[in-house]
PDB file of N, CA, C and O in Angstrom, chain B, residues numbered from 101:
ATOM      1  N   UNK B 101      -7.701  17.777  10.105  1.00  0.00           N
ATOM      2  CA  UNK B 101      -8.124  16.378  10.099  1.00  0.00           C
ATOM      3  C   UNK B 101      -7.292  15.619   9.066  1.00  0.00           C
ATOM      4  O   UNK B 101      -7.050  16.128   7.972  1.00  0.00           O
ATOM      5  N   UNK B 102      -6.873  14.454   9.392  1.00  0.00           N
ATOM      6  CA  UNK B 102      -6.055  13.637   8.488  1.00  0.00           C
ATOM      7  C   UNK B 102      -6.937  12.818   7.553  1.00  0.00           C
ATOM      8  O   UNK B 102      -8.116  12.592   7.824  1.00  0.00           O
ATOM      9  N   UNK B 103      -6.344  12.384   6.458  1.00  0.00           N
ATOM     10  CA  UNK B 103      -6.967  11.420   5.558  1.00  0.00           C
ATOM     11  C   UNK B 103      -6.477  10.034   5.977  1.00  0.00           C
ATOM     12  O   UNK B 103      -5.631   9.912   6.863  1.00  0.00           O
ATOM     13  N   UNK B 104      -7.011   8.992   5.339  1.00  0.00           N
ATOM     14  CA  UNK B 104      -6.605   7.624   5.650  1.00  0.00           C
ATOM     15  C   UNK B 104      -6.267   6.884   4.374  1.00  0.00           C
ATOM     16  O   UNK B 104      -7.036   6.906   3.412  1.00  0.00           O
ATOM     17  N   UNK B 105      -5.122   6.231   4.364  1.00  0.00           N
ATOM     18  CA  UNK B 105      -4.745   5.333   3.278  1.00  0.00           C
ATOM     19  C   UNK B 105      -5.119   3.924   3.725  1.00  0.00           C
ATOM     20  O   UNK B 105      -4.668   3.464   4.774  1.00  0.00           O
ATOM     21  N   UNK B 106      -5.938   3.240   2.937  1.00  0.00           N
ATOM     22  CA  UNK B 106      -6.317   1.859   3.236  1.00  0.00           C
ATOM     23  C   UNK B 106      -5.727   0.969   2.147  1.00  0.00           C
ATOM     24  O   UNK B 106      -6.003   1.166   0.964  1.00  0.00           O
ATOM     25  N   UNK B 107      -4.915  -0.008   2.545  1.00  0.00           N
ATOM     26  CA  UNK B 107      -4.253  -0.913   1.613  1.00  0.00           C
ATOM     27  C   UNK B 107      -4.656  -2.350   1.932  1.00  0.00           C
ATOM     28  O   UNK B 107      -4.508  -2.807   3.066  1.00  0.00           O
ATOM     29  N   UNK B 108      -5.165  -3.057   0.924  1.00  0.00           N
ATOM     30  CA  UNK B 108      -5.601  -4.445   1.058  1.00  0.00           C
ATOM     31  C   UNK B 108      -4.635  -5.306   0.263  1.00  0.00           C
ATOM     32  O   UNK B 108      -4.317  -4.988  -0.883  1.00  0.00           O
ATOM     33  N   UNK B 109      -4.169  -6.386   0.856  1.00  0.00           N
ATOM     34  CA  UNK B 109      -3.284  -7.315   0.146  1.00  0.00           C
ATOM     35  C   UNK B 109      -4.043  -8.587  -0.196  1.00  0.00           C
ATOM     36  O   UNK B 109      -4.438  -9.352   0.684  1.00  0.00           O
ATOM     37  N   UNK B 110      -4.237  -8.793  -1.479  1.00  0.00           N
ATOM     38  CA  UNK B 110      -4.935  -9.980  -1.992  1.00  0.00           C
ATOM     39  C   UNK B 110      -3.897 -10.956  -2.532  1.00  0.00           C
ATOM     40  O   UNK B 110      -2.941 -10.543  -3.189  1.00  0.00           O
ATOM     41  N   UNK B 111      -4.072 -12.225  -2.266  1.00  0.00           N
ATOM     42  CA  UNK B 111      -3.169 -13.262  -2.747  1.00  0.00           C
ATOM     43  C   UNK B 111      -3.912 -14.141  -3.735  1.00  0.00           C
ATOM     44  O   UNK B 111      -4.981 -14.670  -3.432  1.00  0.00           O
ATOM     45  N   UNK B 112      -3.325 -14.294  -4.940  1.00  0.00           N
ATOM     46  CA  UNK B 112      -3.980 -15.115  -5.952  1.00  0.00           C
ATOM     47  C   UNK B 112      -3.052 -16.120  -6.608  1.00  0.00           C
ATOM     48  O   UNK B 112      -3.509 -16.937  -7.407  1.00  0.00           O
ATOM     49  N   UNK B 113      -1.766 -16.087  -6.296  1.00  0.00           N
ATOM     50  CA  UNK B 113      -0.852 -17.005  -6.972  1.00  0.00           C
ATOM     51  C   UNK B 113       0.090 -17.687  -5.983  1.00  0.00           C
ATOM     52  O   UNK B 113       0.283 -17.219  -4.861  1.00  0.00           O
ATOM     53  N   UNK B 114       0.666 -18.791  -6.419  1.00  0.00           N
ATOM     54  CA  UNK B 114       1.619 -19.532  -5.596  1.00  0.00           C
ATOM     55  C   UNK B 114       2.872 -18.694  -5.349  1.00  0.00           C
ATOM     56  O   UNK B 114       3.423 -18.720  -4.248  1.00  0.00           O
ATOM     57  N   UNK B 115       3.330 -17.949  -6.361  1.00  0.00           N
ATOM     58  CA  UNK B 115       4.517 -17.100  -6.187  1.00  0.00           C
ATOM     59  C   UNK B 115       4.300 -16.081  -5.071  1.00  0.00           C
ATOM     60  O   UNK B 115       5.223 -15.781  -4.313  1.00  0.00           O
ATOM     61  N   UNK B 116       3.105 -15.560  -4.972  1.00  0.00           N
ATOM     62  CA  UNK B 116       2.776 -14.592  -3.933  1.00  0.00           C
ATOM     63  C   UNK B 116       2.939 -15.204  -2.548  1.00  0.00           C
ATOM     64  O   UNK B 116       3.323 -14.503  -1.612  1.00  0.00           O
ATOM     65  N   UNK B 117       2.658 -16.487  -2.397  1.00  0.00           N
ATOM     66  CA  UNK B 117       2.753 -17.142  -1.092  1.00  0.00           C
ATOM     67  C   UNK B 117       4.176 -17.153  -0.557  1.00  0.00           C
ATOM     68  O   UNK B 117       4.381 -17.199   0.656  1.00  0.00           O
ATOM     69  N   UNK B 118       5.148 -17.111  -1.435  1.00  0.00           N
ATOM     70  CA  UNK B 118       6.552 -17.176  -1.007  1.00  0.00           C
ATOM     71  C   UNK B 118       7.126 -15.834  -0.600  1.00  0.00           C
ATOM     72  O   UNK B 118       8.202 -15.792  -0.003  1.00  0.00           O
ATOM     73  N   UNK B 119       6.464 -14.756  -0.894  1.00  0.00           N
ATOM     74  CA  UNK B 119       7.056 -13.435  -0.706  1.00  0.00           C
ATOM     75  C   UNK B 119       6.991 -12.913   0.714  1.00  0.00           C
ATOM     76  O   UNK B 119       7.720 -11.981   1.051  1.00  0.00           O
ATOM     77  N   UNK B 120       6.152 -13.474   1.550  1.00  0.00           N
ATOM     78  CA  UNK B 120       6.103 -13.055   2.948  1.00  0.00           C
ATOM     79  C   UNK B 120       5.541 -11.658   3.135  1.00  0.00           C
ATOM     80  O   UNK B 120       4.638 -11.237   2.412  1.00  0.00           O
ATOM     81  N   UNK B 121       6.076 -10.951   4.101  1.00  0.00           N
ATOM     82  CA  UNK B 121       5.593  -9.629   4.483  1.00  0.00           C
ATOM     83  C   UNK B 121       6.113  -8.557   3.531  1.00  0.00           C
ATOM     84  O   UNK B 121       7.271  -8.592   3.115  1.00  0.00           O
ATOM     85  N   UNK B 122       5.245  -7.605   3.191  1.00  0.00           N
ATOM     86  CA  UNK B 122       5.645  -6.439   2.393  1.00  0.00           C
ATOM     87  C   UNK B 122       5.793  -5.253   3.325  1.00  0.00           C
ATOM     88  O   UNK B 122       5.040  -5.106   4.288  1.00  0.00           O
ATOM     89  N   UNK B 123       6.765  -4.414   3.033  1.00  0.00           N
ATOM     90  CA  UNK B 123       6.888  -3.131   3.714  1.00  0.00           C
ATOM     91  C   UNK B 123       6.130  -2.104   2.888  1.00  0.00           C
ATOM     92  O   UNK B 123       6.206  -2.101   1.660  1.00  0.00           O
ATOM     93  N   UNK B 124       5.402  -1.239   3.569  1.00  0.00           N
ATOM     94  CA  UNK B 124       4.616  -0.201   2.902  1.00  0.00           C
ATOM     95  C   UNK B 124       5.412   1.104   2.993  1.00  0.00           C
ATOM     96  O   UNK B 124       5.766   1.563   4.079  1.00  0.00           O
ATOM     97  N   UNK B 125       5.681   1.683   1.827  1.00  0.00           N
ATOM     98  CA  UNK B 125       6.448   2.926   1.757  1.00  0.00           C
ATOM     99  C   UNK B 125       5.523   4.056   1.333  1.00  0.00           C
ATOM    100  O   UNK B 125       4.949   4.020   0.245  1.00  0.00           O
ATOM    101  N   UNK B 126       5.382   5.049   2.183  1.00  0.00           N
ATOM    102  CA  UNK B 126       4.582   6.220   1.892  1.00  0.00           C
ATOM    103  C   UNK B 126       5.530   7.401   1.795  1.00  0.00           C
ATOM    104  O   UNK B 126       6.202   7.750   2.765  1.00  0.00           O
ATOM    105  N   UNK B 127       5.583   8.011   0.628  1.00  0.00           N
ATOM    106  CA  UNK B 127       6.500   9.130   0.374  1.00  0.00           C
ATOM    107  C   UNK B 127       7.943   8.732   0.683  1.00  0.00           C
ATOM    108  O   UNK B 127       8.734   9.545   1.161  1.00  0.00           O
ATOM    109  N   UNK B 128       8.276   7.460   0.400  1.00  0.00           N
ATOM    110  CA  UNK B 128       9.635   6.960   0.599  1.00  0.00           C
ATOM    111  C   UNK B 128       9.946   6.498   2.007  1.00  0.00           C
ATOM    112  O   UNK B 128      11.040   5.992   2.258  1.00  0.00           O
ATOM    113  N   UNK B 129       9.006   6.658   2.939  1.00  0.00           N
ATOM    114  CA  UNK B 129       9.216   6.256   4.335  1.00  0.00           C
ATOM    115  C   UNK B 129       8.456   4.974   4.645  1.00  0.00           C
ATOM    116  O   UNK B 129       7.304   4.815   4.242  1.00  0.00           O
ATOM    117  N   UNK B 130       9.100   4.065   5.358  1.00  0.00           N
ATOM    118  CA  UNK B 130       8.473   2.813   5.771  1.00  0.00           C
ATOM    119  C   UNK B 130       7.459   3.132   6.870  1.00  0.00           C
ATOM    120  O   UNK B 130       7.831   3.560   7.963  1.00  0.00           O
ATOM    121  N   UNK B 131       6.165   2.918   6.567  1.00  0.00           N
ATOM    122  CA  UNK B 131       5.110   3.262   7.527  1.00  0.00           C
ATOM    123  C   UNK B 131       4.406   2.036   8.099  1.00  0.00           C
ATOM    124  O   UNK B 131       3.443   2.167   8.855  1.00  0.00           O
ATOM    125  N   UNK B 132       4.882   0.847   7.741  1.00  0.00           N
ATOM    126  CA  UNK B 132       4.266  -0.356   8.276  1.00  0.00           C
ATOM    127  C   UNK B 132       4.494  -1.537   7.364  1.00  0.00           C
ATOM    128  O   UNK B 132       5.230  -1.454   6.380  1.00  0.00           O
ATOM    129  N   UNK B 133       3.851  -2.638   7.704  1.00  0.00           N
ATOM    130  CA  UNK B 133       3.988  -3.846   6.900  1.00  0.00           C
ATOM    131  C   UNK B 133       2.610  -4.471   6.715  1.00  0.00           C
ATOM    132  O   UNK B 133       1.670  -4.198   7.461  1.00  0.00           O
ATOM    133  N   UNK B 134       2.526  -5.326   5.686  1.00  0.00           N
ATOM    134  CA  UNK B 134       1.262  -5.971   5.375  1.00  0.00           C
ATOM    135  C   UNK B 134       1.534  -7.410   4.959  1.00  0.00           C
ATOM    136  O   UNK B 134       2.421  -7.675   4.148  1.00  0.00           O
ATOM    137  N   UNK B 135       0.765  -8.334   5.521  1.00  0.00           N
ATOM    138  CA  UNK B 135       0.874  -9.757   5.193  1.00  0.00           C
ATOM    139  C   UNK B 135      -0.254 -10.154   4.252  1.00  0.00           C
ATOM    140  O   UNK B 135      -1.156  -9.366   3.968  1.00  0.00           O
ATOM    141  N   UNK B 136      -0.185 -11.385   3.779  1.00  0.00           N
ATOM    142  CA  UNK B 136      -1.242 -11.911   2.894  1.00  0.00           C
ATOM    143  C   UNK B 136      -2.607 -11.809   3.564  1.00  0.00           C
ATOM    144  O   UNK B 136      -2.747 -12.061   4.760  1.00  0.00           O
ATOM    145  N   UNK B 137      -3.602 -11.438   2.780  1.00  0.00           N
ATOM    146  CA  UNK B 137      -4.997 -11.342   3.225  1.00  0.00           C
ATOM    147  C   UNK B 137      -5.191 -10.351   4.363  1.00  0.00           C
ATOM    148  O   UNK B 137      -6.110 -10.504   5.167  1.00  0.00           O
ATOM    149  N   UNK B 138      -4.342  -9.348   4.437  1.00  0.00           N
ATOM    150  CA  UNK B 138      -4.440  -8.354   5.507  1.00  0.00           C
ATOM    151  C   UNK B 138      -4.831  -7.002   4.902  1.00  0.00           C
ATOM    152  O   UNK B 138      -4.569  -6.732   3.730  1.00  0.00           O
ATOM    153  N   UNK B 139      -5.456  -6.168   5.717  1.00  0.00           N
ATOM    154  CA  UNK B 139      -5.762  -4.791   5.363  1.00  0.00           C
ATOM    155  C   UNK B 139      -5.132  -3.896   6.423  1.00  0.00           C
ATOM    156  O   UNK B 139      -5.256  -4.159   7.619  1.00  0.00           O
ATOM    157  N   UNK B 140      -4.459  -2.841   5.982  1.00  0.00           N
ATOM    158  CA  UNK B 140      -3.915  -1.888   6.946  1.00  0.00           C
ATOM    159  C   UNK B 140      -4.454  -0.497   6.621  1.00  0.00           C
ATOM    160  O   UNK B 140      -4.816  -0.205   5.481  1.00  0.00           O
ATOM    161  N   UNK B 141      -4.500   0.338   7.628  1.00  0.00           N
ATOM    162  CA  UNK B 141      -4.901   1.729   7.471  1.00  0.00           C
ATOM    163  C   UNK B 141      -3.804   2.602   8.056  1.00  0.00           C
ATOM    164  O   UNK B 141      -3.311   2.362   9.158  1.00  0.00           O
ATOM    165  N   UNK B 142      -3.431   3.630   7.282  1.00  0.00           N
ATOM    166  CA  UNK B 142      -2.357   4.535   7.681  1.00  0.00           C
ATOM    167  C   UNK B 142      -2.883   5.960   7.574  1.00  0.00           C
ATOM    168  O   UNK B 142      -3.377   6.349   6.516  1.00  0.00           O
ATOM    169  N   UNK B 143      -2.788   6.753   8.647  1.00  0.00           N
ATOM    170  CA  UNK B 143      -3.198   8.152   8.533  1.00  0.00           C
ATOM    171  C   UNK B 143      -2.216   8.915   7.646  1.00  0.00           C
ATOM    172  O   UNK B 143      -1.004   8.719   7.738  1.00  0.00           O
ATOM    173  N   UNK B 144      -2.745   9.780   6.791  1.00  0.00           N
ATOM    174  CA  UNK B 144      -1.907  10.607   5.919  1.00  0.00           C
ATOM    175  C   UNK B 144      -2.399  12.044   5.983  1.00  0.00           C
ATOM    176  O   UNK B 144      -3.588  12.298   6.172  1.00  0.00           O
ATOM    177  N   UNK B 145      -1.485  12.967   5.825  1.00  0.00           N
ATOM    178  CA  UNK B 145      -1.854  14.370   5.757  1.00  0.00           C
ATOM    179  C   UNK B 145      -2.508  14.639   4.406  1.00  0.00           C
ATOM    180  O   UNK B 145      -2.141  14.007   3.416  1.00  0.00           O
ATOM    181  N   UNK B 146      -3.458  15.551   4.342  1.00  0.00           N
ATOM    182  CA  UNK B 146      -4.021  15.912   3.049  1.00  0.00           C
ATOM    183  C   UNK B 146      -2.910  16.400   2.114  1.00  0.00           C
ATOM    184  O   UNK B 146      -1.966  17.060   2.547  1.00  0.00           O
ATOM    185  N   UNK B 147      -3.038  16.067   0.840  1.00  0.00           N
ATOM    186  CA  UNK B 147      -2.048  16.512  -0.136  1.00  0.00           C
ATOM    187  C   UNK B 147      -1.643  15.395  -1.076  1.00  0.00           C
ATOM    188  O   UNK B 147      -2.318  14.371  -1.177  1.00  0.00           O
ATOM    189  N   UNK B 148      -0.532  15.608  -1.761  1.00  0.00           N
ATOM    190  CA  UNK B 148      -0.016  14.701  -2.786  1.00  0.00           C
ATOM    191  C   UNK B 148       0.963  13.704  -2.152  1.00  0.00           C
ATOM    192  O   UNK B 148       1.824  14.096  -1.365  1.00  0.00           O
ATOM    193  N   UNK B 149       0.828  12.400  -2.500  1.00  0.00           N
ATOM    194  CA  UNK B 149       1.661  11.360  -1.900  1.00  0.00           C
ATOM    195  C   UNK B 149       2.070  10.310  -2.926  1.00  0.00           C
ATOM    196  O   UNK B 149       1.497  10.226  -4.012  1.00  0.00           O
ATOM    197  N   UNK B 150       3.072   9.511  -2.560  1.00  0.00           N
ATOM    198  CA  UNK B 150       3.462   8.340  -3.352  1.00  0.00           C
ATOM    199  C   UNK B 150       3.374   7.102  -2.466  1.00  0.00           C
ATOM    200  O   UNK B 150       3.639   7.158  -1.265  1.00  0.00           O
ATOM    201  N   UNK B 151       2.997   5.984  -3.084  1.00  0.00           N
ATOM    202  CA  UNK B 151       2.844   4.716  -2.373  1.00  0.00           C
ATOM    203  C   UNK B 151       3.609   3.635  -3.111  1.00  0.00           C
ATOM    204  O   UNK B 151       3.522   3.537  -4.335  1.00  0.00           O
ATOM    205  N   UNK B 152       4.357   2.824  -2.379  1.00  0.00           N
ATOM    206  CA  UNK B 152       5.045   1.657  -2.915  1.00  0.00           C
ATOM    207  C   UNK B 152       4.991   0.544  -1.884  1.00  0.00           C
ATOM    208  O   UNK B 152       4.803   0.799  -0.695  1.00  0.00           O
ATOM    209  N   UNK B 153       5.158  -0.706  -2.346  1.00  0.00           N
ATOM    210  CA  UNK B 153       5.371  -1.827  -1.440  1.00  0.00           C
ATOM    211  C   UNK B 153       6.691  -2.474  -1.820  1.00  0.00           C
ATOM    212  O   UNK B 153       7.112  -2.436  -2.976  1.00  0.00           O
ATOM    213  N   UNK B 154       7.337  -3.071  -0.819  1.00  0.00           N
ATOM    214  CA  UNK B 154       8.650  -3.667  -1.041  1.00  0.00           C
ATOM    215  C   UNK B 154       8.732  -4.993  -0.302  1.00  0.00           C
ATOM    216  O   UNK B 154       8.328  -5.105   0.856  1.00  0.00           O
ATOM    217  N   UNK B 155       9.270  -6.010  -1.003  1.00  0.00           N
ATOM    218  CA  UNK B 155       9.506  -7.316  -0.398  1.00  0.00           C
ATOM    219  C   UNK B 155      10.825  -7.825  -0.936  1.00  0.00           C
ATOM    220  O   UNK B 155      10.951  -8.108  -2.128  1.00  0.00           O
ATOM    221  N   UNK B 156      11.799  -7.942  -0.067  1.00  0.00           N
ATOM    222  CA  UNK B 156      13.137  -8.379  -0.468  1.00  0.00           C
ATOM    223  C   UNK B 156      13.631  -7.528  -1.630  1.00  0.00           C
ATOM    224  O   UNK B 156      13.762  -6.312  -1.494  1.00  0.00           O
ATOM    225  N   UNK B 157      13.903  -8.152  -2.767  1.00  0.00           N
ATOM    226  CA  UNK B 157      14.436  -7.399  -3.908  1.00  0.00           C
ATOM    227  C   UNK B 157      13.338  -6.837  -4.810  1.00  0.00           C
ATOM    228  O   UNK B 157      13.635  -6.143  -5.783  1.00  0.00           O
ATOM    229  N   UNK B 158      12.088  -7.124  -4.502  1.00  0.00           N
ATOM    230  CA  UNK B 158      10.962  -6.659  -5.306  1.00  0.00           C
ATOM    231  C   UNK B 158      10.411  -5.354  -4.743  1.00  0.00           C
ATOM    232  O   UNK B 158      10.108  -5.258  -3.554  1.00  0.00           O
ATOM    233  N   UNK B 159      10.288  -4.365  -5.599  1.00  0.00           N
ATOM    234  CA  UNK B 159       9.676  -3.092  -5.222  1.00  0.00           C
ATOM    235  C   UNK B 159       8.668  -2.722  -6.295  1.00  0.00           C
ATOM    236  O   UNK B 159       8.958  -2.809  -7.488  1.00  0.00           O
ATOM    237  N   UNK B 160       7.501  -2.317  -5.874  1.00  0.00           N
ATOM    238  CA  UNK B 160       6.473  -1.923  -6.832  1.00  0.00           C
ATOM    239  C   UNK B 160       6.845  -0.603  -7.491  1.00  0.00           C
ATOM    240  O   UNK B 160       7.745   0.108  -7.044  1.00  0.00           O
ATOM    241  N   UNK B 161       6.137  -0.301  -8.552  1.00  0.00           N
ATOM    242  CA  UNK B 161       6.224   1.040  -9.112  1.00  0.00           C
ATOM    243  C   UNK B 161       5.584   2.016  -8.148  1.00  0.00           C
ATOM    244  O   UNK B 161       4.841   1.616  -7.252  1.00  0.00           O
ATOM    245  N   UNK B 162       5.867   3.285  -8.328  1.00  0.00           N
ATOM    246  CA  UNK B 162       5.273   4.295  -7.452  1.00  0.00           C
ATOM    247  C   UNK B 162       3.871   4.628  -7.932  1.00  0.00           C
ATOM    248  O   UNK B 162       3.653   4.866  -9.120  1.00  0.00           O
ATOM    249  N   UNK B 163       2.934   4.646  -7.017  1.00  0.00           N
ATOM    250  CA  UNK B 163       1.567   5.077  -7.293  1.00  0.00           C
ATOM    251  C   UNK B 163       1.383   6.449  -6.664  1.00  0.00           C
ATOM    252  O   UNK B 163       1.585   6.625  -5.463  1.00  0.00           O
ATOM    253  N   UNK B 164       1.005   7.403  -7.471  1.00  0.00           N
ATOM    254  CA  UNK B 164       0.772   8.761  -6.993  1.00  0.00           C
ATOM    255  C   UNK B 164      -0.700   8.909  -6.639  1.00  0.00           C
ATOM    256  O   UNK B 164      -1.570   8.382  -7.332  1.00  0.00           O
ATOM    257  N   UNK B 165      -0.972   9.626  -5.560  1.00  0.00           N
ATOM    258  CA  UNK B 165      -2.365   9.887  -5.198  1.00  0.00           C
ATOM    259  C   UNK B 165      -2.470  11.179  -4.405  1.00  0.00           C
ATOM    260  O   UNK B 165      -1.511  11.629  -3.778  1.00  0.00           O
ATOM    261  N   UNK B 166      -3.651  11.756  -4.449  1.00  0.00           N
ATOM    262  CA  UNK B 166      -3.972  12.936  -3.659  1.00  0.00           C
ATOM    263  C   UNK B 166      -4.987  12.530  -2.600  1.00  0.00           C
ATOM    264  O   UNK B 166      -5.907  11.759  -2.872  1.00  0.00           O
ATOM    265  N   UNK B 167      -4.816  13.044  -1.414  1.00  0.00           N
ATOM    266  CA  UNK B 167      -5.734  12.748  -0.310  1.00  0.00           C
ATOM    267  C   UNK B 167      -6.332  14.054   0.185  1.00  0.00           C
ATOM    268  O   UNK B 167      -5.612  15.010   0.475  1.00  0.00           O
ATOM    269  N   UNK B 168      -7.644  14.086   0.277  1.00  0.00           N
ATOM    270  CA  UNK B 168      -8.343  15.256   0.812  1.00  0.00           C
ATOM    271  C   UNK B 168      -8.636  15.043   2.292  1.00  0.00           C
ATOM    272  O   UNK B 168      -8.649  13.913   2.781  1.00  0.00           O
ATOM    273  N   UNK B 169      -8.864  16.116   2.977  1.00  0.00           N
ATOM    274  CA  UNK B 169      -9.168  16.086   4.402  1.00  0.00           C
ATOM    275  C   UNK B 169     -10.330  15.140   4.687  1.00  0.00           C
ATOM    276  O   UNK B 169     -11.410  15.308   4.122  1.00  0.00           O
ATOM    277  N   UNK B 170     -10.127  14.149   5.553  1.00  0.00           N
ATOM    278  CA  UNK B 170     -11.163  13.205   5.948  1.00  0.00           C
ATOM    279  C   UNK B 170     -11.429  12.084   4.958  1.00  0.00           C
ATOM    280  O   UNK B 170     -12.259  11.215   5.226  1.00  0.00           O
ATOM    281  N   UNK B 171     -10.745  12.081   3.822  1.00  0.00           N
ATOM    282  CA  UNK B 171     -10.974  11.075   2.777  1.00  0.00           C
ATOM    283  C   UNK B 171     -10.297   9.746   3.121  1.00  0.00           C
ATOM    284  O   UNK B 171      -9.264   9.723   3.790  1.00  0.00           O
ATOM    285  N   UNK B 172     -10.890   8.639   2.655  1.00  0.00           N
ATOM    286  CA  UNK B 172     -10.254   7.325   2.717  1.00  0.00           C
ATOM    287  C   UNK B 172      -9.828   6.974   1.301  1.00  0.00           C
ATOM    288  O   UNK B 172     -10.665   6.867   0.404  1.00  0.00           O
ATOM    289  N   UNK B 173      -8.521   6.795   1.100  1.00  0.00           N
ATOM    290  CA  UNK B 173      -7.961   6.461  -0.204  1.00  0.00           C
ATOM    291  C   UNK B 173      -7.664   4.966  -0.197  1.00  0.00           C
ATOM    292  O   UNK B 173      -6.916   4.487   0.655  1.00  0.00           O
ATOM    293  N   UNK B 174      -8.247   4.221  -1.145  1.00  0.00           N
ATOM    294  CA  UNK B 174      -8.145   2.762  -1.162  1.00  0.00           C
ATOM    295  C   UNK B 174      -7.228   2.259  -2.262  1.00  0.00           C
ATOM    296  O   UNK B 174      -7.310   2.707  -3.406  1.00  0.00           O
ATOM    297  N   UNK B 175      -6.348   1.319  -1.906  1.00  0.00           N
ATOM    298  CA  UNK B 175      -5.495   0.616  -2.848  1.00  0.00           C
ATOM    299  C   UNK B 175      -5.498  -0.859  -2.483  1.00  0.00           C
ATOM    300  O   UNK B 175      -5.803  -1.232  -1.350  1.00  0.00           O
ATOM    301  N   UNK B 176      -5.153  -1.692  -3.456  1.00  0.00           N
ATOM    302  CA  UNK B 176      -4.940  -3.110  -3.193  1.00  0.00           C
ATOM    303  C   UNK B 176      -3.614  -3.498  -3.818  1.00  0.00           C
ATOM    304  O   UNK B 176      -3.186  -2.896  -4.803  1.00  0.00           O
ATOM    305  N   UNK B 177      -2.965  -4.502  -3.252  1.00  0.00           N
ATOM    306  CA  UNK B 177      -1.698  -4.960  -3.804  1.00  0.00           C
ATOM    307  C   UNK B 177      -1.707  -6.473  -3.924  1.00  0.00           C
ATOM    308  O   UNK B 177      -2.390  -7.178  -3.181  1.00  0.00           O
ATOM    309  N   UNK B 178      -0.930  -6.943  -4.880  1.00  0.00           N
ATOM    310  CA  UNK B 178      -0.752  -8.369  -5.151  1.00  0.00           C
ATOM    311  C   UNK B 178       0.623  -8.497  -5.760  1.00  0.00           C
ATOM    312  O   UNK B 178       0.929  -7.809  -6.735  1.00  0.00           O
ATOM    313  N   UNK B 179       1.463  -9.358  -5.212  1.00  0.00           N
ATOM    314  CA  UNK B 179       2.842  -9.363  -5.672  1.00  0.00           C
ATOM    315  C   UNK B 179       3.437  -8.011  -5.320  1.00  0.00           C
ATOM    316  O   UNK B 179       3.114  -7.441  -4.277  1.00  0.00           O
ATOM    317  N   UNK B 180       4.287  -7.504  -6.165  1.00  0.00           N
ATOM    318  CA  UNK B 180       4.859  -6.178  -5.928  1.00  0.00           C
ATOM    319  C   UNK B 180       4.178  -5.164  -6.838  1.00  0.00           C
ATOM    320  O   UNK B 180       4.838  -4.319  -7.442  1.00  0.00           O
ATOM    321  N   UNK B 181       2.853  -5.252  -6.931  1.00  0.00           N
ATOM    322  CA  UNK B 181       2.070  -4.315  -7.739  1.00  0.00           C
ATOM    323  C   UNK B 181       0.968  -3.727  -6.872  1.00  0.00           C
ATOM    324  O   UNK B 181       0.453  -4.370  -5.958  1.00  0.00           O
ATOM    325  N   UNK B 182       0.621  -2.468  -7.194  1.00  0.00           N
ATOM    326  CA  UNK B 182      -0.424  -1.763  -6.457  1.00  0.00           C
ATOM    327  C   UNK B 182      -1.425  -1.201  -7.461  1.00  0.00           C
ATOM    328  O   UNK B 182      -1.047  -0.673  -8.507  1.00  0.00           O
ATOM    329  N   UNK B 183      -2.710  -1.323  -7.124  1.00  0.00           N
ATOM    330  CA  UNK B 183      -3.786  -0.772  -7.943  1.00  0.00           C
ATOM    331  C   UNK B 183      -4.713   0.051  -7.067  1.00  0.00           C
ATOM    332  O   UNK B 183      -4.915  -0.270  -5.896  1.00  0.00           O
ATOM    333  N   UNK B 184      -5.285   1.124  -7.640  1.00  0.00           N
ATOM    334  CA  UNK B 184      -6.363   1.801  -6.919  1.00  0.00           C
ATOM    335  C   UNK B 184      -7.527   0.827  -6.756  1.00  0.00           C
ATOM    336  O   UNK B 184      -7.796   0.018  -7.643  1.00  0.00           O
ATOM    337  N   UNK B 185      -8.190   0.906  -5.659  1.00  0.00           N
ATOM    338  CA  UNK B 185      -9.314   0.015  -5.378  1.00  0.00           C
ATOM    339  C   UNK B 185     -10.582   0.842  -5.333  1.00  0.00           C
ATOM    340  O   UNK B 185     -10.595   1.956  -4.808  1.00  0.00           O
ATOM    341  N   UNK B 186     -11.653   0.284  -5.890  1.00  0.00           N
ATOM    342  CA  UNK B 186     -12.907   1.023  -5.889  1.00  0.00           C
ATOM    343  C   UNK B 186     -13.824   0.533  -4.811  1.00  0.00           C
ATOM    344  O   UNK B 186     -14.933   1.046  -4.663  1.00  0.00           O
TER     345      UNK B 186
END
């Protein structure tokens, strides 16, 4: 059974409005895109992973996470930053 990565994009600043669509990188691979005020879900294999978002020349730092079988792992992003979400 796969785990699920859930990523929510919150917009709070004017600069964020100009950045457009972010590409979601899971373990260095582009697995989709996310727009302002959007939530995406990506199936992931159980184990250790890295998450980043990228928009033009902006790339977030890498967020490391572990996913267990059947687990939903939540993150939120704003600008080119990612935080674990509770």
